[in-house]
C-alpha positions, 0 to 999 in steps of 0.5 A: 163831457157827458155829451162827448162821451155818449157821441164816442160810444155811439160812433164805436157802436156804429163801427162794431155793430155788424161784428157784434150782431153777427157774433150775437146771432151765432152764439144765439144759434148755438144755444138754440141748437143745444136747447133743441137737442136737450129738449129732444133728448128729454122727450125721447126719455119721456116716451121710453116710460121713465122720468128718473135718471141715474148716474149708472147705466143700469135700471136696477137701483140695487145695482147703482152702487150708491148712484144718485137720482138726478131728476130734481137737478135736471129739472133745475137745469131745464128751468135755467136753460128756459130762462137762458132761451128767453134772454137769447130771444130778447137779445135777438130783438135788441140786435134787430133794433140796433141794426135798424138804429144804425142808419139813423145814428148820424142824425141822432149825433146831430140832434145831440150836438144841437141840444135836441132831446135824446128821446127822439132817437131810435136807440132810446128804447125801453129795453132795460125794462125787458132785461129787468123782467128777465132778471126778476123772473130768474130771481123768482125761480130761486136763483141768486142775482149772481146766477141770473146775471151769469146766465145772461152776462149782457144784462148788467153791462147794458143796463148800467149804461142805459140807466146812467143815460136815464139819470143824465136825462133827469138832470137835464130837464129844462123847465119852460120859461114863464111869461114874465121871463119871456117879457123881460127878455123881449124888453131887453132885446128891444132896448138894445135896438134902434129907432121904432123897435126900441119904442116898441119895448114901452108898448110891450111892457104896458100891455102887461102892466096890470099883471106885473105892476108889483114886480120890481124886475118889470118896473125898472124896465118900464122906467127904462122904456119911458126913458127910451121913449123920451129920447125918441119923441119929437115934441117937447111936451111929449118928452116932458110927459114921458119923463114925468111918468117914467119918474113915477114908475121909478119911484114905485120900483124903488119902493118894491125893492130898495136894493135893486141897483137898476131901479136907482140908476134909471130913476136918477136918469129920469130925474135928470131928464125931467130937470131939463123942463123945470125951473132953476129951483126944481133943477137943483132939487132933481140934481140932488136926487140924481146924485143920491140915487146914482151913489146908491146904484154904485153902492149896490152894483159897483161894477156897472160902468154906466153909473160912473159915466152918468156921475161924471156927466153930472159933475161936469154939468155942475162945474159948467153951470155953477162957477165960483169967481174969486178975484185975486190981486197979483202985483199992481193989477187984478186977475179974475180966476174961476174955481170949482 
């Protein structure tokens, strides 16, 4: 919603920019003429040899009938007028910058929608600093914050908006991804591919094994990569080697973080793959390991459908390989039935 709001503000700025610029320039010209007239008036009075002004038209202070000298008050007015002229000058610069930025508004909106940084836009200038300096200068001369803002009312309106943009930018600072995150994302992407690209995942992970061999996020993905390499290998001995190495990596992953469901899941898968190349006794051993770690994976992550699928396949395989036969007599004959 914040991005959409900024886009609408920029579009409205583009439509009303010319009218705003003409109005501001006209006002600035009027104020400049008034300041010029007042300064000329002051110069004429100074040339006449007097520095004191009175409410009465008479120069004789005895004939003022209570008239009050205005020298200090007029000096304050002149100082305020000088501060106002400075604000108008800065406003001219901002209007000029706005006119220069309007042709690039479309590109800026496109950049906002594509997620690029707002700092590349010509609209993002350091104008709040100038206005703050003008406001601080006015306060240094003895004015209150209300008086300073009343002399240039545009200060508060624009400064609040731009400071809000700056705070939003601070909240949207995106930290760069570290090397491990990039590596894990690449491994996940290669695992989702087919053929040789999937096998590249094992090579990419092995290149960083010395650096991340104690990181459980890395270890369970390396176990998965060995399972992928096993499926893609053509030689039986090569398949067995991948399965053995992957099982060892899976054990390390579980030791580093016993509460990681993926570590238990892929360790169980490697046990199942390795059981295909072992004796019957070892097949039973790996079958129990497979079941135990799948149950643990389901306990830690019950929403993962892969664990349920693997558990169902295990139950089906057990049913086929270990039938129990029971003979029952029915009437005169015998029937052989199979139960599980």
